[in-house]
N, CA, C and O atoms as a Maestro MAE file, in Angstrom:
{
 s_m_m2io_version
 :::
 2.0.0
}

f_m_ct {
 s_m_title
 :::
 protein
 m_atom[340] {
  # First column is atom index #
  i_m_mmod_type
  r_m_x_coord
  r_m_y_coord
  r_m_z_coord
  i_m_residue_number
  s_m_chain_name
  s_m_pdb_residue_name
  s_m_pdb_atom_name
  i_m_atomic_number
  :::
  1 25 11.623 10.221 10.125 1 A "MET " " N  " 7
  2 3 12.825 10.774 10.720 1 A "MET " " CA " 6
  3 2 12.487 12.155 11.285 1 A "MET " " C  " 6
  4 15 12.131 13.065 10.536 1 A "MET " " O  " 8
  5 25 12.593 12.303 12.547 2 A "LEU " " N  " 7
  6 3 12.353 13.587 13.186 2 A "LEU " " CA " 6
  7 2 13.679 14.241 13.500 2 A "LEU " " C  " 6
  8 15 14.599 13.605 14.014 2 A "LEU " " O  " 8
  9 25 13.763 15.503 13.188 3 A "SER " " N  " 7
  10 3 14.976 16.247 13.525 3 A "SER " " CA " 6
  11 2 14.592 17.693 13.800 3 A "SER " " C  " 6
  12 15 13.567 18.185 13.327 3 A "SER " " O  " 8
  13 25 15.414 18.341 14.554 4 A "GLN " " N  " 7
  14 3 15.203 19.750 14.832 4 A "GLN " " CA " 6
  15 2 16.466 20.496 14.479 4 A "GLN " " C  " 6
  16 15 17.578 19.998 14.651 4 A "GLN " " O  " 8
  17 25 16.271 21.689 13.986 5 A "GLU " " N  " 7
  18 3 17.400 22.525 13.617 5 A "GLU " " CA " 6
  19 2 16.981 23.972 13.815 5 A "GLU " " C  " 6
  20 15 15.837 24.329 13.534 5 A "GLU " " O  " 8
  21 25 17.860 24.779 14.279 6 A "ILE " " N  " 7
  22 3 17.553 26.201 14.449 6 A "ILE " " CA " 6
  23 2 17.974 26.947 13.192 6 A "ILE " " C  " 6
  24 15 19.113 26.837 12.738 6 A "ILE " " O  " 8
  25 25 17.038 27.709 12.640 7 A "LYS " " N  " 7
  26 3 17.280 28.535 11.462 7 A "LYS " " CA " 6
  27 2 16.924 29.972 11.830 7 A "LYS " " C  " 6
  28 15 16.132 30.212 12.741 7 A "LYS " " O  " 8
  29 25 17.514 30.913 11.119 8 A "THR " " N  " 7
  30 3 17.199 32.324 11.329 8 A "THR " " CA " 6
  31 2 16.518 32.862 10.080 8 A "THR " " C  " 6
  32 15 17.004 32.673 8.965 8 A "THR " " O  " 8
  33 25 15.406 33.526 10.274 9 A "ILE " " N  " 7
  34 3 14.699 34.144 9.157 9 A "ILE " " CA " 6
  35 2 15.475 35.408 8.786 9 A "ILE " " C  " 6
  36 15 15.685 36.284 9.625 9 A "ILE " " O  " 8
  37 25 15.896 35.494 7.533 10 A "GLY " " N  " 7
  38 3 16.697 36.621 7.063 10 A "GLY " " CA " 6
  39 2 15.906 37.918 6.995 10 A "GLY " " C  " 6
  40 15 14.688 37.932 7.177 10 A "GLY " " O  " 8
  41 25 16.608 38.990 6.733 11 A "SER " " N  " 7
  42 3 15.980 40.322 6.685 11 A "SER " " CA " 6
  43 2 14.942 40.434 5.563 11 A "SER " " C  " 6
  44 15 14.056 41.287 5.619 11 A "SER " " O  " 8
  45 25 15.052 39.576 4.550 12 A "SER " " N  " 7
  46 3 14.067 39.592 3.459 12 A "SER " " CA " 6
  47 2 12.878 38.674 3.756 12 A "SER " " C  " 6
  48 15 11.975 38.547 2.929 12 A "SER " " O  " 8
  49 25 12.871 38.035 4.925 13 A "GLY " " N  " 7
  50 3 11.771 37.160 5.315 13 A "GLY " " CA " 6
  51 2 11.916 35.735 4.830 13 A "GLY " " C  " 6
  52 15 10.962 34.958 4.891 13 A "GLY " " O  " 8
  53 25 13.105 35.377 4.344 14 A "GLN " " N  " 7
  54 3 13.309 34.040 3.809 14 A "GLN " " CA " 6
  55 2 14.030 33.144 4.806 14 A "GLN " " C  " 6
  56 15 14.755 33.606 5.687 14 A "GLN " " O  " 8
  57 25 13.800 31.824 4.630 15 A "ILE " " N  " 7
  58 3 14.500 30.822 5.423 15 A "ILE " " CA " 6
  59 2 14.928 29.711 4.466 15 A "ILE " " C  " 6
  60 15 14.172 29.341 3.568 15 A "ILE " " O  " 8
  61 25 16.118 29.185 4.650 16 A "SER " " N  " 7
  62 3 16.620 28.126 3.776 16 A "SER " " CA " 6
  63 2 16.350 26.770 4.414 16 A "SER " " C  " 6
  64 15 16.648 26.552 5.589 16 A "SER " " O  " 8
  65 25 15.783 25.862 3.627 17 A "LEU " " N  " 7
  66 3 15.534 24.509 4.113 17 A "LEU " " CA " 6
  67 2 16.624 23.546 3.669 17 A "LEU " " C  " 6
  68 15 16.636 22.392 4.098 17 A "LEU " " O  " 8
  69 25 17.527 23.991 2.829 18 A "GLY " " N  " 7
  70 3 18.614 23.142 2.350 18 A "GLY " " CA " 6
  71 2 18.528 22.906 0.857 18 A "GLY " " C  " 6
  72 15 17.455 22.979 0.258 18 A "GLY " " O  " 8
  73 25 19.683 22.621 0.264 19 A "LYS " " N  " 7
  74 3 19.749 22.453 -1.198 19 A "LYS " " CA " 6
  75 2 18.940 21.272 -1.698 19 A "LYS " " C  " 6
  76 15 18.497 21.274 -2.846 19 A "LYS " " O  " 8
  77 25 18.735 20.249 -0.851 20 A "GLU " " N  " 7
  78 3 17.985 19.072 -1.307 20 A "GLU " " CA " 6
  79 2 16.525 19.411 -1.631 20 A "GLU " " C  " 6
  80 15 15.844 18.637 -2.303 20 A "GLU " " O  " 8
  81 25 16.048 20.560 -1.157 21 A "TYR " " N  " 7
  82 3 14.679 20.979 -1.439 21 A "TYR " " CA " 6
  83 2 14.602 22.118 -2.458 21 A "TYR " " C  " 6
  84 15 13.515 22.623 -2.741 21 A "TYR " " O  " 8
  85 25 15.715 22.511 -2.992 22 A "ALA " " N  " 7
  86 3 15.760 23.632 -3.943 22 A "ALA " " CA " 6
  87 2 14.842 23.365 -5.133 22 A "ALA " " C  " 6
  88 15 14.890 22.292 -5.735 22 A "ALA " " O  " 8
  89 25 14.027 24.325 -5.459 23 A "GLY " " N  " 7
  90 3 13.154 24.232 -6.617 23 A "GLY " " CA " 6
  91 2 11.872 23.451 -6.406 23 A "GLY " " C  " 6
  92 15 11.034 23.410 -7.307 23 A "GLY " " O  " 8
  93 25 11.687 22.831 -5.251 24 A "GLN " " N  " 7
  94 3 10.483 22.049 -4.998 24 A "GLN " " CA " 6
  95 2 9.370 22.931 -4.440 24 A "GLN " " C  " 6
  96 15 9.615 23.768 -3.570 24 A "GLN " " O  " 8
  97 25 8.154 22.747 -4.936 25 A "PRO " " N  " 7
  98 3 7.043 23.492 -4.339 25 A "PRO " " CA " 6
  99 2 6.740 22.950 -2.946 25 A "PRO " " C  " 6
  100 15 6.892 21.755 -2.693 25 A "PRO " " O  " 8
  101 25 6.315 23.822 -2.054 26 A "VAL " " N  " 7
  102 3 5.949 23.412 -0.701 26 A "VAL " " CA " 6
  103 2 4.619 24.032 -0.315 26 A "VAL " " C  " 6
  104 15 4.230 25.083 -0.824 26 A "VAL " " O  " 8
  105 25 3.936 23.365 0.587 27 A "LEU " " N  " 7
  106 3 2.707 23.861 1.165 27 A "LEU " " CA " 6
  107 2 3.047 24.322 2.574 27 A "LEU " " C  " 6
  108 15 3.595 23.552 3.363 27 A "LEU " " O  " 8
  109 25 2.729 25.571 2.895 28 A "ILE " " N  " 7
  110 3 3.029 26.121 4.216 28 A "ILE " " CA " 6
  111 2 1.710 26.398 4.914 28 A "ILE " " C  " 6
  112 15 0.897 27.195 4.447 28 A "ILE " " O  " 8
  113 25 1.514 25.729 6.034 29 A "GLU " " N  " 7
  114 3 0.289 25.888 6.806 29 A "GLU " " CA " 6
  115 2 0.635 26.563 8.128 29 A "GLU " " C  " 6
  116 15 1.473 26.071 8.884 29 A "GLU " " O  " 8
  117 25 -0.010 27.686 8.399 30 A "GLU " " N  " 7
  118 3 0.216 28.351 9.678 30 A "GLU " " CA " 6
  119 2 -0.783 27.770 10.675 30 A "GLU " " C  " 6
  120 15 -1.979 28.058 10.613 30 A "GLU " " O  " 8
  121 25 -0.279 26.956 11.585 31 A "ILE " " N  " 7
  122 3 -1.121 26.276 12.561 31 A "ILE " " CA " 6
  123 2 -1.611 27.259 13.623 31 A "ILE " " C  " 6
  124 15 -2.776 27.229 14.017 31 A "ILE " " O  " 8
  125 25 -0.738 28.102 14.065 32 A "GLU " " N  " 7
  126 3 -1.063 29.216 14.956 32 A "GLU " " CA " 6
  127 2 0.032 30.249 14.760 32 A "GLU " " C  " 6
  128 15 1.011 29.978 14.065 32 A "GLU " " O  " 8
  129 25 -0.105 31.404 15.344 33 A "GLU " " N  " 7
  130 3 0.885 32.453 15.141 33 A "GLU " " CA " 6
  131 2 2.270 31.951 15.552 33 A "GLU " " C  " 6
  132 15 2.485 31.529 16.688 33 A "GLU " " O  " 8
  133 25 3.198 32.010 14.600 34 A "GLY " " N  " 7
  134 3 4.574 31.592 14.862 34 A "GLY " " CA " 6
  135 2 4.827 30.099 14.736 34 A "GLY " " C  " 6
  136 15 5.942 29.644 14.990 34 A "GLY " " O  " 8
  137 25 3.808 29.317 14.346 35 A "VAL " " N  " 7
  138 3 3.963 27.860 14.181 35 A "VAL " " CA " 6
  139 2 3.549 27.501 12.765 35 A "VAL " " C  " 6
  140 15 2.399 27.711 12.379 35 A "VAL " " O  " 8
  141 25 4.476 26.962 11.992 36 A "TRP " " N  " 7
  142 3 4.223 26.611 10.602 36 A "TRP " " CA " 6
  143 2 4.504 25.135 10.369 36 A "TRP " " C  " 6
  144 15 5.422 24.562 10.955 36 A "TRP " " O  " 8
  145 25 3.715 24.541 9.521 37 A "LEU " " N  " 7
  146 3 3.930 23.177 9.066 37 A "LEU " " CA " 6
  147 2 4.264 23.285 7.587 37 A "LEU " " C  " 6
  148 15 3.475 23.817 6.806 37 A "LEU " " O  " 8
  149 25 5.431 22.783 7.201 38 A "ILE " " N  " 7
  150 3 5.892 22.879 5.806 38 A "ILE " " CA " 6
  151 2 5.952 21.476 5.229 38 A "ILE " " C  " 6
  152 15 6.604 20.592 5.785 38 A "ILE " " O  " 8
  153 25 5.265 21.278 4.105 39 A "LYS " " N  " 7
  154 3 5.233 19.969 3.444 39 A "LYS " " CA " 6
  155 2 5.619 20.144 1.975 39 A "LYS " " C  " 6
  156 15 5.197 21.103 1.329 39 A "LYS " " O  " 8
  157 25 6.420 19.216 1.451 40 A "THR " " N  " 7
  158 3 6.664 19.237 0.010 40 A "THR " " CA " 6
  159 2 5.343 18.907 -0.676 40 A "THR " " C  " 6
  160 15 4.510 18.196 -0.113 40 A "THR " " O  " 8
  161 25 5.150 19.419 -1.882 41 A "ALA " " N  " 7
  162 3 3.865 19.269 -2.554 41 A "ALA " " CA " 6
  163 2 4.046 19.044 -4.046 41 A "ALA " " C  " 6
  164 15 5.090 19.356 -4.618 41 A "ALA " " O  " 8
  165 25 3.020 18.505 -4.654 42 A "LYS " " N  " 7
  166 3 2.929 18.418 -6.109 42 A "LYS " " CA " 6
  167 2 1.886 19.443 -6.524 42 A "LYS " " C  " 6
  168 15 0.856 19.582 -5.865 42 A "LYS " " O  " 8
  169 25 2.140 20.152 -7.597 43 A "VAL " " N  " 7
  170 3 1.225 21.187 -8.059 43 A "VAL " " CA " 6
  171 2 0.585 20.730 -9.362 43 A "VAL " " C  " 6
  172 15 1.269 20.283 -10.282 43 A "VAL " " O  " 8
  173 25 -0.729 20.847 -9.427 44 A "ILE " " N  " 7
  174 3 -1.463 20.476 -10.637 44 A "ILE " " CA " 6
  175 2 -1.900 21.767 -11.334 44 A "ILE " " C  " 6
  176 15 -2.614 22.580 -10.746 44 A "ILE " " O  " 8
  177 25 -1.471 21.954 -12.586 45 A "PRO " " N  " 7
  178 3 -1.888 23.157 -13.315 45 A "PRO " " CA " 6
  179 2 -3.417 23.218 -13.438 45 A "PRO " " C  " 6
  180 15 -4.065 22.179 -13.568 45 A "PRO " " O  " 8
  181 25 -3.985 24.402 -13.400 46 A "ASP " " N  " 7
  182 3 -5.437 24.576 -13.514 46 A "ASP " " CA " 6
  183 2 -5.988 23.884 -14.759 46 A "ASP " " C  " 6
  184 15 -7.070 23.299 -14.723 46 A "ASP " " O  " 8
  185 25 -5.239 23.953 -15.857 47 A "SER " " N  " 7
  186 3 -5.724 23.373 -17.115 47 A "SER " " CA " 6
  187 2 -5.762 21.846 -17.090 47 A "SER " " C  " 6
  188 15 -6.346 21.234 -17.984 47 A "SER " " O  " 8
  189 25 -5.147 21.219 -16.079 48 A "GLU " " N  " 7
  190 3 -5.149 19.757 -15.961 48 A "GLU " " CA " 6
  191 2 -5.960 19.260 -14.768 48 A "GLU " " C  " 6
  192 15 -6.053 18.053 -14.542 48 A "GLU " " O  " 8
  193 25 -6.542 20.171 -14.012 49 A "MET " " N  " 7
  194 3 -7.286 19.798 -12.809 49 A "MET " " CA " 6
  195 2 -8.491 18.920 -13.129 49 A "MET " " C  " 6
  196 15 -8.863 18.076 -12.313 49 A "MET " " O  " 8
  197 25 -9.105 19.095 -14.289 50 A "TRP " " N  " 7
  198 3 -10.291 18.331 -14.667 50 A "TRP " " CA " 6
  199 2 -10.030 16.826 -14.655 50 A "TRP " " C  " 6
  200 15 -10.948 16.038 -14.431 50 A "TRP " " O  " 8
  201 25 -8.784 16.428 -14.894 51 A "ILE " " N  " 7
  202 3 -8.429 15.003 -14.908 51 A "ILE " " CA " 6
  203 2 -8.614 14.386 -13.519 51 A "ILE " " C  " 6
  204 15 -8.884 13.191 -13.397 51 A "ILE " " O  " 8
  205 25 -8.470 15.189 -12.497 52 A "HIS " " N  " 7
  206 3 -8.526 14.705 -11.111 52 A "HIS " " CA " 6
  207 2 -9.895 14.917 -10.469 52 A "HIS " " C  " 6
  208 15 -10.077 14.637 -9.284 52 A "HIS " " O  " 8
  209 25 -10.861 15.412 -11.252 53 A "GLU " " N  " 7
  210 3 -12.209 15.672 -10.755 53 A "GLU " " CA " 6
  211 2 -13.211 14.770 -11.468 53 A "GLU " " C  " 6
  212 15 -12.952 14.262 -12.559 53 A "GLU " " O  " 8
  213 25 -14.364 14.583 -10.822 54 A "GLU " " N  " 7
  214 3 -15.426 13.783 -11.430 54 A "GLU " " CA " 6
  215 2 -16.111 14.581 -12.538 54 A "GLU " " C  " 6
  216 15 -16.213 15.801 -12.413 54 A "GLU " " O  " 8
  217 25 -16.580 13.961 -13.604 55 A "PRO " " N  " 7
  218 3 -16.627 12.527 -13.833 55 A "PRO " " CA " 6
  219 2 -15.381 11.958 -14.509 55 A "PRO " " C  " 6
  220 15 -15.260 10.742 -14.655 55 A "PRO " " O  " 8
  221 25 -14.456 12.824 -14.923 56 A "ALA " " N  " 7
  222 3 -13.274 12.351 -15.669 56 A "ALA " " CA " 6
  223 2 -12.441 11.364 -14.857 56 A "ALA " " C  " 6
  224 15 -11.964 10.372 -15.408 56 A "ALA " " O  " 8
  225 25 -12.255 11.611 -13.566 57 A "LYS " " N  " 7
  226 3 -11.411 10.744 -12.741 57 A "LYS " " CA " 6
  227 2 -11.917 9.309 -12.759 57 A "LYS " " C  " 6
  228 15 -11.129 8.383 -12.949 57 A "LYS " " O  " 8
  229 25 -13.223 9.105 -12.564 58 A "SER " " N  " 7
  230 3 -13.793 7.750 -12.564 58 A "SER " " CA " 6
  231 2 -13.649 7.088 -13.926 58 A "SER " " C  " 6
  232 15 -13.354 5.897 -14.019 58 A "SER " " O  " 8
  233 25 -13.860 7.873 -14.989 59 A "LYS " " N  " 7
  234 3 -13.734 7.319 -16.344 59 A "LYS " " CA " 6
  235 2 -12.296 6.891 -16.624 59 A "LYS " " C  " 6
  236 15 -12.064 5.840 -17.219 59 A "LYS " " O  " 8
  237 25 -11.346 7.695 -16.200 60 A "ILE " " N  " 7
  238 3 -9.932 7.369 -16.422 60 A "ILE " " CA " 6
  239 2 -9.552 6.135 -15.606 60 A "ILE " " C  " 6
  240 15 -8.892 5.231 -16.119 60 A "ILE " " O  " 8
  241 25 -9.969 6.095 -14.330 61 A "ASP " " N  " 7
  242 3 -9.680 4.930 -13.484 61 A "ASP " " CA " 6
  243 2 -10.256 3.653 -14.087 61 A "ASP " " C  " 6
  244 15 -9.590 2.617 -14.111 61 A "ASP " " O  " 8
  245 25 -11.505 3.729 -14.578 62 A "LYS " " N  " 7
  246 3 -12.153 2.573 -15.209 62 A "LYS " " CA " 6
  247 2 -11.383 2.135 -16.465 62 A "LYS " " C  " 6
  248 15 -11.208 0.941 -16.709 62 A "LYS " " O  " 8
  249 25 -10.930 3.106 -17.248 63 A "SER " " N  " 7
  250 3 -10.176 2.795 -18.472 63 A "SER " " CA " 6
  251 2 -8.844 2.136 -18.160 63 A "SER " " C  " 6
  252 15 -8.423 1.218 -18.863 63 A "SER " " O  " 8
  253 25 -8.184 2.596 -17.115 64 A "ILE " " N  " 7
  254 3 -6.897 2.004 -16.731 64 A "ILE " " CA " 6
  255 2 -7.093 0.563 -16.285 64 A "ILE " " C  " 6
  256 15 -6.315 -0.313 -16.661 64 A "ILE " " O  " 8
  257 25 -8.140 0.305 -15.474 65 A "LYS " " N  " 7
  258 3 -8.427 -1.074 -15.031 65 A "LYS " " CA " 6
  259 2 -8.716 -1.970 -16.224 65 A "LYS " " C  " 6
  260 15 -8.249 -3.108 -16.276 65 A "LYS " " O  " 8
  261 25 -9.499 -1.452 -17.201 66 A "TRP " " N  " 7
  262 3 -9.803 -2.222 -18.402 66 A "TRP " " CA " 6
  263 2 -8.520 -2.557 -19.159 66 A "TRP " " C  " 6
  264 15 -8.321 -3.696 -19.583 66 A "TRP " " O  " 8
  265 25 -7.649 -1.556 -19.326 67 A "ALA " " N  " 7
  266 3 -6.411 -1.750 -20.079 67 A "ALA " " CA " 6
  267 2 -5.484 -2.751 -19.384 67 A "ALA " " C  " 6
  268 15 -4.751 -3.477 -20.056 67 A "ALA " " O  " 8
  269 25 -5.506 -2.799 -18.058 68 A "GLU " " N  " 7
  270 3 -4.676 -3.751 -17.321 68 A "GLU " " CA " 6
  271 2 -5.154 -5.187 -17.535 68 A "GLU " " C  " 6
  272 15 -4.349 -6.118 -17.505 68 A "GLU " " O  " 8
  273 25 -6.460 -5.373 -17.752 69 A "LYS " " N  " 7
  274 3 -7.038 -6.710 -17.925 69 A "LYS " " CA " 6
  275 2 -7.080 -7.158 -19.378 69 A "LYS " " C  " 6
  276 15 -7.190 -8.354 -19.649 69 A "LYS " " O  " 8
  277 25 -6.995 -6.228 -20.312 70 A "ASN " " N  " 7
  278 3 -7.122 -6.533 -21.737 70 A "ASN " " CA " 6
  279 2 -5.841 -6.164 -22.475 70 A "ASN " " C  " 6
  280 15 -5.525 -4.991 -22.671 70 A "ASN " " O  " 8
  281 25 -5.121 -7.199 -22.874 71 A "LYS " " N  " 7
  282 3 -3.863 -6.953 -23.591 71 A "LYS " " CA " 6
  283 2 -4.156 -6.409 -24.988 71 A "LYS " " C  " 6
  284 15 -5.177 -6.746 -25.587 71 A "LYS " " O  " 8
  285 25 -3.258 -5.565 -25.508 72 A "PRO " " N  " 7
  286 3 -3.472 -5.021 -26.852 72 A "PRO " " CA " 6
  287 2 -3.386 -6.119 -27.911 72 A "PRO " " C  " 6
  288 15 -2.615 -7.070 -27.776 72 A "PRO " " O  " 8
  289 25 -4.181 -5.974 -28.958 73 A "THR " " N  " 7
  290 3 -4.139 -6.912 -30.086 73 A "THR " " CA " 6
  291 2 -3.984 -6.105 -31.365 73 A "THR " " C  " 6
  292 15 -4.312 -4.919 -31.418 73 A "THR " " O  " 8
  293 25 -3.484 -6.764 -32.377 74 A "GLU " " N  " 7
  294 3 -3.297 -6.085 -33.659 74 A "GLU " " CA " 6
  295 2 -4.653 -5.866 -34.323 74 A "GLU " " C  " 6
  296 15 -5.512 -6.746 -34.314 74 A "GLU " " O  " 8
  297 25 -4.826 -4.696 -34.890 75 A "THR " " N  " 7
  298 3 -6.094 -4.327 -35.519 75 A "THR " " CA " 6
  299 2 -6.117 -4.769 -36.979 75 A "THR " " C  " 6
  300 15 -5.152 -4.565 -37.715 75 A "THR " " O  " 8
  301 25 -7.229 -5.376 -37.389 76 A "ASN " " N  " 7
  302 3 -7.456 -5.712 -38.785 76 A "ASN " " CA " 6
  303 2 -8.102 -4.482 -39.416 76 A "ASN " " C  " 6
  304 15 -9.294 -4.236 -39.234 76 A "ASN " " O  " 8
  305 25 -7.311 -3.715 -40.155 77 A "ILE " " N  " 7
  306 3 -7.766 -2.451 -40.717 77 A "ILE " " CA " 6
  307 2 -8.955 -2.636 -41.658 77 A "ILE " " C  " 6
  308 15 -9.878 -1.821 -41.641 77 A "ILE " " O  " 8
  309 25 -8.954 -3.697 -42.485 78 A "GLU " " N  " 7
  310 3 -10.050 -3.911 -43.435 78 A "GLU " " CA " 6
  311 2 -11.365 -4.169 -42.701 78 A "GLU " " C  " 6
  312 15 -12.414 -3.652 -43.085 78 A "GLU " " O  " 8
  313 25 -11.294 -4.976 -41.641 79 A "LYS " " N  " 7
  314 3 -12.494 -5.278 -40.870 79 A "LYS " " CA " 6
  315 2 -12.989 -4.005 -40.143 79 A "LYS " " C  " 6
  316 15 -14.192 -3.756 -40.071 79 A "LYS " " O  " 8
  317 25 -12.075 -3.232 -39.625 80 A "LEU " " N  " 7
  318 3 -12.434 -2.013 -38.916 80 A "LEU " " CA " 6
  319 2 -13.055 -0.998 -39.871 80 A "LEU " " C  " 6
  320 15 -14.043 -0.351 -39.523 80 A "LEU " " O  " 8
  321 25 -12.488 -0.849 -41.074 81 A "SER " " N  " 7
  322 3 -13.025 0.123 -42.025 81 A "SER " " CA " 6
  323 2 -14.407 -0.286 -42.497 81 A "SER " " C  " 6
  324 15 -15.221 0.571 -42.840 81 A "SER " " O  " 8
  325 25 -14.686 -1.595 -42.519 82 A "GLY " " N  " 7
  326 3 -16.021 -2.072 -42.878 82 A "GLY " " CA " 6
  327 2 -17.061 -1.678 -41.848 82 A "GLY " " C  " 6
  328 15 -18.222 -1.462 -42.196 82 A "GLY " " O  " 8
  329 25 -16.667 -1.581 -40.584 83 A "LYS " " N  " 7
  330 3 -17.591 -1.185 -39.516 83 A "LYS " " CA " 6
  331 2 -17.916 0.310 -39.603 83 A "LYS " " C  " 6
  332 15 -18.991 0.744 -39.188 83 A "LYS " " O  " 8
  333 25 -16.985 1.081 -40.140 84 A "ILE " " N  " 7
  334 3 -17.181 2.525 -40.220 84 A "ILE " " CA " 6
  335 2 -18.157 2.893 -41.332 84 A "ILE " " C  " 6
  336 15 -18.930 3.843 -41.204 84 A "ILE " " O  " 8
  337 25 -18.114 2.147 -42.401 85 A "ARG " " N  " 7
  338 3 -18.951 2.471 -43.568 85 A "ARG " " CA " 6
  339 2 -20.354 2.158 -43.338 85 A "ARG " " C  " 6
  340 15 -21.187 2.371 -44.220 85 A "ARG " " O  " 8
  :::
 }
 m_bond[339] {
  # First column is bond index #
  i_m_from
  i_m_to
  i_m_order
  :::
  1 1 2 1
  2 2 3 1
  3 3 4 2
  4 3 5 1
  5 5 6 1
  6 6 7 1
  7 7 8 2
  8 7 9 1
  9 9 10 1
  10 10 11 1
  11 11 12 2
  12 11 13 1
  13 13 14 1
  14 14 15 1
  15 15 16 2
  16 15 17 1
  17 17 18 1
  18 18 19 1
  19 19 20 2
  20 19 21 1
  21 21 22 1
  22 22 23 1
  23 23 24 2
  24 23 25 1
  25 25 26 1
  26 26 27 1
  27 27 28 2
  28 27 29 1
  29 29 30 1
  30 30 31 1
  31 31 32 2
  32 31 33 1
  33 33 34 1
  34 34 35 1
  35 35 36 2
  36 35 37 1
  37 37 38 1
  38 38 39 1
  39 39 40 2
  40 39 41 1
  41 41 42 1
  42 42 43 1
  43 43 44 2
  44 43 45 1
  45 45 46 1
  46 46 47 1
  47 47 48 2
  48 47 49 1
  49 49 50 1
  50 50 51 1
  51 51 52 2
  52 51 53 1
  53 53 54 1
  54 54 55 1
  55 55 56 2
  56 55 57 1
  57 57 58 1
  58 58 59 1
  59 59 60 2
  60 59 61 1
  61 61 62 1
  62 62 63 1
  63 63 64 2
  64 63 65 1
  65 65 66 1
  66 66 67 1
  67 67 68 2
  68 67 69 1
  69 69 70 1
  70 70 71 1
  71 71 72 2
  72 71 73 1
  73 73 74 1
  74 74 75 1
  75 75 76 2
  76 75 77 1
  77 77 78 1
  78 78 79 1
  79 79 80 2
  80 79 81 1
  81 81 82 1
  82 82 83 1
  83 83 84 2
  84 83 85 1
  85 85 86 1
  86 86 87 1
  87 87 88 2
  88 87 89 1
  89 89 90 1
  90 90 91 1
  91 91 92 2
  92 91 93 1
  93 93 94 1
  94 94 95 1
  95 95 96 2
  96 95 97 1
  97 97 98 1
  98 98 99 1
  99 99 100 2
  100 99 101 1
  101 101 102 1
  102 102 103 1
  103 103 104 2
  104 103 105 1
  105 105 106 1
  106 106 107 1
  107 107 108 2
  108 107 109 1
  109 109 110 1
  110 110 111 1
  111 111 112 2
  112 111 113 1
  113 113 114 1
  114 114 115 1
  115 115 116 2
  116 115 117 1
  117 117 118 1
  118 118 119 1
  119 119 120 2
  120 119 121 1
  121 121 122 1
  122 122 123 1
  123 123 124 2
  124 123 125 1
  125 125 126 1
  126 126 127 1
  127 127 128 2
  128 127 129 1
  129 129 130 1
  130 130 131 1
  131 131 132 2
  132 131 133 1
  133 133 134 1
  134 134 135 1
  135 135 136 2
  136 135 137 1
  137 137 138 1
  138 138 139 1
  139 139 140 2
  140 139 141 1
  141 141 142 1
  142 142 143 1
  143 143 144 2
  144 143 145 1
  145 145 146 1
  146 146 147 1
  147 147 148 2
  148 147 149 1
  149 149 150 1
  150 150 151 1
  151 151 152 2
  152 151 153 1
  153 153 154 1
  154 154 155 1
  155 155 156 2
  156 155 157 1
  157 157 158 1
  158 158 159 1
  159 159 160 2
  160 159 161 1
  161 161 162 1
  162 162 163 1
  163 163 164 2
  164 163 165 1
  165 165 166 1
  166 166 167 1
  167 167 168 2
  168 167 169 1
  169 169 170 1
  170 170 171 1
  171 171 172 2
  172 171 173 1
  173 173 174 1
  174 174 175 1
  175 175 176 2
  176 175 177 1
  177 177 178 1
  178 178 179 1
  179 179 180 2
  180 179 181 1
  181 181 182 1
  182 182 183 1
  183 183 184 2
  184 183 185 1
  185 185 186 1
  186 186 187 1
  187 187 188 2
  188 187 189 1
  189 189 190 1
  190 190 191 1
  191 191 192 2
  192 191 193 1
  193 193 194 1
  194 194 195 1
  195 195 196 2
  196 195 197 1
  197 197 198 1
  198 198 199 1
  199 199 200 2
  200 199 201 1
  201 201 202 1
  202 202 203 1
  203 203 204 2
  204 203 205 1
  205 205 206 1
  206 206 207 1
  207 207 208 2
  208 207 209 1
  209 209 210 1
  210 210 211 1
  211 211 212 2
  212 211 213 1
  213 213 214 1
  214 214 215 1
  215 215 216 2
  216 215 217 1
  217 217 218 1
  218 218 219 1
  219 219 220 2
  220 219 221 1
  221 221 222 1
  222 222 223 1
  223 223 224 2
  224 223 225 1
  225 225 226 1
  226 226 227 1
  227 227 228 2
  228 227 229 1
  229 229 230 1
  230 230 231 1
  231 231 232 2
  232 231 233 1
  233 233 234 1
  234 234 235 1
  235 235 236 2
  236 235 237 1
  237 237 238 1
  238 238 239 1
  239 239 240 2
  240 239 241 1
  241 241 242 1
  242 242 243 1
  243 243 244 2
  244 243 245 1
  245 245 246 1
  246 246 247 1
  247 247 248 2
  248 247 249 1
  249 249 250 1
  250 250 251 1
  251 251 252 2
  252 251 253 1
  253 253 254 1
  254 254 255 1
  255 255 256 2
  256 255 257 1
  257 257 258 1
  258 258 259 1
  259 259 260 2
  260 259 261 1
  261 261 262 1
  262 262 263 1
  263 263 264 2
  264 263 265 1
  265 265 266 1
  266 266 267 1
  267 267 268 2
  268 267 269 1
  269 269 270 1
  270 270 271 1
  271 271 272 2
  272 271 273 1
  273 273 274 1
  274 274 275 1
  275 275 276 2
  276 275 277 1
  277 277 278 1
  278 278 279 1
  279 279 280 2
  280 279 281 1
  281 281 282 1
  282 282 283 1
  283 283 284 2
  284 283 285 1
  285 285 286 1
  286 286 287 1
  287 287 288 2
  288 287 289 1
  289 289 290 1
  290 290 291 1
  291 291 292 2
  292 291 293 1
  293 293 294 1
  294 294 295 1
  295 295 296 2
  296 295 297 1
  297 297 298 1
  298 298 299 1
  299 299 300 2
  300 299 301 1
  301 301 302 1
  302 302 303 1
  303 303 304 2
  304 303 305 1
  305 305 306 1
  306 306 307 1
  307 307 308 2
  308 307 309 1
  309 309 310 1
  310 310 311 1
  311 311 312 2
  312 311 313 1
  313 313 314 1
  314 314 315 1
  315 315 316 2
  316 315 317 1
  317 317 318 1
  318 318 319 1
  319 319 320 2
  320 319 321 1
  321 321 322 1
  322 322 323 1
  323 323 324 2
  324 323 325 1
  325 325 326 1
  326 326 327 1
  327 327 328 2
  328 327 329 1
  329 329 330 1
  330 330 331 1
  331 331 332 2
  332 331 333 1
  333 333 334 1
  334 334 335 1
  335 335 336 2
  336 335 337 1
  337 337 338 1
  338 338 339 1
  339 339 340 2
  :::
 }
}
């Protein structure tokens, strides 16, 4: 959906995009002077970035595929404890 609307940048340098975007993080890219591209974004905390980087990402993806193909089964605790000893 393409639309155009005229907005005025306030004296504090702010512009309102509307209440439907309130509280959402956005990425603002200055394409050239006076031209901005604004996109809604998801923000990943620094402490969780490792999940989205290698080698963790591949390991997690592989684990998810395995879990989708292998249904959970009930564990025999006695048999499992015998393997530990």
